[in-house]
C-alpha positions, 0 to 999 in steps of 0.5 A: 458290783458298784456303778462307776462314774464315767471318765471325762473322755467317755462322757464326751464320747457318749454326748457326741454320739448322741448328738450325731444320731440326733443330727442324722435323724433330723437330716433331710435330702433334697433330691429328685423324687424325694418327699421333701422337694425344694419349694418353688417359692423359697429364697434359694429358688428365687436367688437361683432364678435371679442369678440365671437371669443375670448370667443370661443377660451378661 
């Protein structure tokens, strides 16, 4: 039996599913008790602290 070439739709599905798996494996959770807890010195934490201070003073 000869090897047939995938049709365009099937090639697209193959690529899309491969990229989805790669994305899901690379995803990280920032949750309570997670190994990847948010750092106290990253920009998001600094922004949240500044916003909290502004809201408190207003």
